[in-house]
C-alpha positions in Angstrom: -4.5 -10.7 -11.7 -2.8 -8.6 -8.8 -3.6 -4.8 -9.5 -1.0 -2.2 -7.7 -2.8 0.9 -6.6 -1.7 4.4 -7.3 -0.2 4.7 -4.2 2.0 1.3 -5.1 3.2 2.7 -8.0 4.2 6.3 -6.2 6.7 4.1 -4.2 8.6 2.8 -7.0 12.2 5.2 -7.7 11.5 8.3 -9.3 11.5 7.7 -13.3 10.5 4.1 -13.0 7.5 4.2 -14.5 8.3 6.6 -17.5 11.4 4.6 -18.2 9.4 1.3 -18.8 7.1 3.6 -21.1 9.7 4.4 -23.1 9.5 2.1 -26.6 12.8 0.8 -26.2 11.9 -0.7 -23.1 8.6 -2.9 -24.3 9.9 -6.1 -23.3 10.3 -4.6 -19.6 7.0 -3.3 -19.4 5.8 -6.6 -20.8 7.6 -8.2 -18.2 6.5 -6.5 -15.0 2.7 -6.4 -16.3 2.4 -10.2 -16.4 4.7 -10.8 -13.7 1.4 -9.8 -11.9 -0.9 -12.2 -13.8 -1.2 -15.9 -12.8 -3.3 -18.6 -15.1 -6.8 -19.2 -14.2 -9.2 -17.4 -11.7 -8.0 -18.1 -8.0 -10.0 -17.0 -4.8 -8.7 -15.9 -2.2 -10.3 -18.5 -0.2 -9.3 -21.5 -2.7 -5.6 -20.4 -0.8 -6.5 -19.5 2.7 -3.9 -21.1 5.5 -1.9 -21.9 2.6 2.2 -20.6 1.8 2.7 -20.9 -1.8 5.0 -20.5 -5.0 3.0 -19.6 -7.9 3.9 -19.3 -11.6 3.0 -16.2 -13.7 2.4 -15.6 -16.9 5.7 -13.9 -17.3 7.3 -17.3 -16.0 8.8 -16.4 -12.6 7.7 -17.7 -9.7 5.8 -15.5 -6.7 5.7 -16.2 -3.3 1.8 -16.3 -2.1 1.3 -16.4 1.8 -2.2 -16.6 2.8 -1.8 -18.0 6.2 -2.3 -14.5 7.9 -4.3 -12.0 5.5 -2.6 -12.5 1.9 0.7 -11.4 1.0 2.4 -11.6 -2.6 6.1 -11.2 -2.4 6.2 -8.1 -0.3 3.1 -6.6 -1.2 -0.2 -7.0 0.9 -3.3 -7.8 -0.8 -5.7 -4.9 0.5 -9.0 -5.9 -1.7 -9.8 -9.4 -2.8 -12.1 -11.4 -4.9 -13.1 -8.4 -7.7 -14.5 -10.8 -10.1 -14.5 -9.9 -13.8 -15.4 -10.9 -17.0 -12.2 -12.5 -17.6 -10.9 -13.6 -14.3 -9.9 -12.0 -10.7 -8.4 -8.8 -9.7 -7.1 -8.5 -6.1 -5.8 -5.0 -5.2 -2.0 -4.8 -3.7 0.0 -2.2 -2.2 3.0 -2.8 -3.7 4.4 -3.0 -7.7 5.9 -6.8 -7.9 9.0 -6.4 -10.3 10.5 -9.6 -11.7 
């Protein structure tokens, strides 16, 4: 899972988060949230030196560039490999939008 920081959400255009939280935009919110998730538990060492296109749970692909640090689309991974009971979290500095 790619988890944006609070600062990443603050970079979104004003009103974006509030718009996504409206009941009538539930499908859009689900799309944004599932766009941040890829199947399986992928550690940064598993992809080191690679440039990949990865399918998200949402169904679209994201670009993962691990040739010099790790970038996901236009987001930088600022903390990697945080293991949890149900997966791995990689903290990013930008919200990913499908």
